[in-house]
Each structure stands twice: as C-alpha cells, then as structure tokens.
C-alpha positions, 0 to 999 in steps of 0.5 A: 515469491513476490516480484512486483512492489508498489507504493500505494499512497492513501487518502483517508477520512480523518476520523477513521485513520486508526481503523484504516491503519488497523485494517491495512496491517492485517493485509499480508501483502502490505509489507510496510505501512506509514502514517505520514504528513503531507499530501497523503495520510498513509503510505504503504509498500505492497507486494504481489506476484504480478500485476493482476494479483496487485490489482486484486489487492488494491481493488478488493482489499485496500479500496474496500476499507471503510475510510479509504477515499482514494489511492495513488500508486507508483509501481517500483521499476527498479530498486537501487538502495534499500531492503528490496535491493538484490545483494 
C-alpha cells in the first residue's frame, strides 16, 4: 500500500518533452502525469510506501531521465477532496 503521495513538478528541455513524458509514463509509481503550461513543463503525482522509497524513485528514476533539468516536490500532508481522499 502506498502511504506517501507527492506532487513532482518537472522542468524539461523543450526538445525532449515527448521522450520525458514517455519515460515517466513507464514508472509504476507515477499515478498521474500532466503536461502543463506555466512555470513547470510536467506535473506528476507520485506514490511511495515511505519517504525512502520516494527518494529512490525521484533520485534514481525521475532525475535520471534524459531531458529532466530539475524538479520541485510537494509532499501531500492531507487530502481534503479528490480521488486520494478516504471515503
């Protein structure tokens, strides 16, 4: 069961956005994946069993994708509305 969720905002080299999207879509802990306008190029929702598992995905999977320049992460503390809320 995944208990930790984090929004990972990703800055990407413009010429490699399609390749980055494809690589991210193959990571099983990336639950949601959006190409967006604004400050970031891609926004993802990543799940993990704990902070160490999340660190591993971020450091050894996401950050190693060719074209990923940098990330900005927000850990979800509590969900109040949406699919991650307990019913």
